[in-house]
N, C-alpha and C positions, 0 to 999 in steps of 0.2 A: 143622525145615525142613531140607532140603537143597537144593542146585541141581540141578535136572534138566532145565536148559535143552538140553543137548545130546540126552540120551536121548530126549527128547519132540519132538525135530525142530524146536526154536524158535530155533536160532543165526542170529543176526542180524548181518550185516556192514555194513548201510547204514541201518538205521532210526534216527530220532530220535523217539521215542514221547513223547508229551504226554498222552495219554489212552487208556485201554482198556475195553473192555467185553465182558462174557460174555453171550451170549443165543443162544437157539435160533433161527436163522434159516430152517430148512428143515423145521420141525415134527416132528422125530424125536425130541424131548426131550433131545436131546444138545446142550449148548451149543457154539456157536463161540466164538472168541475174536477181537475185531476190534482193532486198534490204530492210532490216529491218529497219524501222523508229520508232522515239521516239514520240508516241502519236500523229501521223499523219499516214495516210493510207500507208501501205508498197507498193512497187513497183515490178511489175514483167514485165519485158523487154524482147520482143520475135520479131523477126525480120519481118518487114512488108511483106505480102504475094506478094504484088504488086512491092514493091522496097525493095529488101533484104538488101540493103545499109542504111536503117533506121530501128529503132527500135521503136515499140508501147508499151505502158504501159497498160498491159491487167489485171492487178491485181484485178480490181473490178469485171469484169465479169467473171473471172477465180475463183472467190471465195476465193482469199487469201491475199486481202488487208486488211481485219479487221476479228474480231473474228466473230463466228457464230450468234451472236447476233447483228452484225453491228457496234461493238465498236472499236474505234481506240484504239491501245494498246501501252504501252512502250517497244517497242521491243528493245532487248539488243544484244543478239546473235542467231546465226543459226545453226542447225544441219540439215543434208539431208542424207537419206538413204531409203532403201526399206524395211520399217518396218514390212510388211505382205508379203513379198516375192511373189508379184503379179507382179513383172518385171517393176514397176513404182517407181521411187523415191519420197518419202513423206518428207515434212517439219516440223521440230520442232522449235519453237521459245522461248526463255526466256525472262520474262518480270520483271517488277518493283514489288517491295514489294505489297502484298495483291491483286495480280493479278494472273491469271492463266498462266501456261505456255501451248501454243497452239501448238496442233498437227495437222496439214493439210494433210489429206488424198489424194493422187493424183488417180484421176479415169480416167486420160487419156484425150488426147485432150486439155490439159491445164484447165482442171476443178478440183478443189480442194473443200474439205468439211472440216469444223472444227470438227473434232472427239476427242477432248480433253476429254470431260467428258465421252465418252464411253470407250476410251482408258486408262482413270484415270490418264492423266498427268495434267488436269486441277487442282486437289486437291493438288498434290505435289507442286504446284507453290507459293501458296498463302502465307506461312510462310517464304519464301526467296525472295532474289533479286537477280536472276540469270544473270550472264554475258557470259562467255564462256562456250561451250558446244560442245560435241564430240559424235559420234556414234563409239561404239567398240563391236564387237562380242567376248566377252573376253573368253567364254566358248567353242567356235567354233561349236555352234549349227545352224549357219547360220542366226539367227535371231539377228540383231544388237541392243544392249543395249545403254543407254544414260548416259553419265557423265555430271554434271552441275557444276560449280564453282560459289559461291554465296559471297555475301557481300554486305553492304548498302554503301550509299554515303553521308550521312549527318554527319557523324562524331560520336565520342563516346558519345557525350552529348544526343544523339538520340537513343533510343534502339528499336529492336534489331540492333547492330552494325556489329560485326563478327559473321559468319555463318559457319556452317559446309557445305562441298561440298555434292553432292549426286550422288547415283548410282541407276538408274531406270532399273530394269531387265525386259526384253521383254519376256513375255510369250506366245511365238509362234504366235505372232502377233495378239492376241486376247486383251490384255492390258498390260500395264506397272505396275510395283509394286517398291515402293522406300524400297529398302533392306540396306541402309545406316547403320543402326543400327547394322546389322550383321558383318560389317566390322570394322577393328581396325586400329590404327596407324594414318595416316595422316586424315583418314575420321571421326574419333573421336574429332579431333582438331577444333577450329573456326578460321577462315582467313577472310581477306577482297579480295576474289578472284576476278580476272579481266580476264586476258588472258587465252587460254587453246588450246593447240595443241597436235595432236597424231603423233607418229613416232616409227617405229620399229627400235630404236636405237642400239639394239644389234643384229639385223638381225636374230632371232630366229623365226620369222614367226608369232609373236603376236604384237599388237600394245602396245606401252607405251603411257604416258602421261606426258606432261610439263605444269606446271601451274605457272602464275605470281601472285604475291599479292601485296597489298599495305602494306608497314610497316613491311613486312617478305621478306626474300629471295624467290626466284623461287624454286619450287619442281619438282623433277623428279621422277616419279613413275614408276617402272620397273613392268612388267606384269610377274608374274612368274606362272601363272595358269597352271596346268598339265590337259591337255585336252585330251590326248591320241590320238591327230589327227596329221597328216602330213600337210604340206602346199605347196603352191606354190604361188610366188608373181612376180609382171611385173612393170618394170620401162618404160614407153612409152615416145617416142619422135619421132617428125618428122625428116626428113633427115636434117633439119635446126637446130636440137636440141631444138626445141619448144615443150612444153608441150600440147598434142593434146586433149585439153578440149572437153568433148562430146563423145570421143571413147569409145567403148563398149567391153569389154572382156567377153568372154564365155567359161567356161571350163566344159569339160565332163569327167566324171570317171566311172569306173565300179567297183563294189564292189566284188572282187574275178572273178574267171574265168567265172562263170555262173550267177553272182549277179546282181542286178539290177543297171540301170544306173543313176547317179545323175548329174543334169545340173545346173550351177550356173553362174550367170551374174552380172556384175558390170559395171556403167559407170565412167568414170574419172570427178571428179569434182574438182573446185579450189575454194578457198575462205572459207567462213564460220566462225564459231565460233565467237570470238570477239577480234580485234586486234590481230589475229595470223594466221599463215599459217602452215598447217600440211603437214606432207610426202605425196607427191602426188603419191607414189606407190601404186597399188592395190594388195591385197593379199587375198587368199581364203584358208579356212581350207578345207582339203581332208581327207577323212577316211583311217585309217591305213591299211585297205585291199587293197587299191589301189597302183599301182606300178607306174602308170603314168597318164596323162590327156591329152586329146585333145583339144587344143585350137584355137578359132576363135576370131579375132580381127576385128570388124567394126571401121574403122578410121574415124575421123571426116571429112576427105576429101571425104568420100564415097567409099572408096577402101575396099575391104575385103580380108583378108589373113588367112590361116589356117595352123597349126602347129601341127602334130599328134605326140603322145607318148612323150610329154615333161616331162622330169624328175622332181621328187618332191624335197622338204626340201631345196630350193633355190630361189634366185630372178634372173629373166631372164631381160636382157636388150633387148628391141624391139624396133626398127627403122623401120619406113614405107618403104617398099620395100626391106629392108635387112634382113639377117639371124640372128636369135636370138644368143646373147652370155652372 
């Protein structure tokens, strides 16, 4: 490795970065880089249109540098997913105590809007200090929900100190609801939560959660939700075994012989949360009536490959230019 910060145009004078995410926000299979900063404006780096070897920070004109009111926020963690299934990945940021947690809707062309109040994530953030955050579609309805781990930083002499985690349920892309009180066990205890990562550690087709804490051991939360769905997952690599961030997977299934066609897409993202790295594999829920799915891969190199009738209830290894296995 070598320090290429200056030559890439990422020299920073004022940032206080606590989380970073690489994701393709404008569907060109070239990932942007988003940095969540603590009480300074966030960064959104994209390649310069005239010189693609250099990055420009476009967060301010893109609308995702500050809150909708133009305020710098104490950003801690990042989640990214297509919360309303419009084909574009949105951003969710956790913040300091007595601040909103901010949801930026992606309108395309690197234009974002703070919709925290409309989507009801603003009010869920004020009583907490959020760190690691994840998107997980726990019930297989295709709309990603949000997990947040919380805990203050000032020590037990200042209350509140330890905090419960949160589960925000996504009501079909219309708004989020904090349903933590309906959950038991881990979710009813208080913690000094910090890092959070998702991974299907038991390879059963749903995402589990690992959480780190101060003053307590790490927790591994196994997802045992019965959704009635099947699944298909993908582990993407280039021929050099590099994770191809920005590549997009589209799966098409048919519900029964004469049923409707269902199309789902996800882009491969890296980073996010807080001081954590999640399982890079992509997994889709599939209706139990489907026997197989057709798959298209738009690789970050620009190449497109298609694989018909791929079998379900397993993970596939896909390397660009090679047969699945």
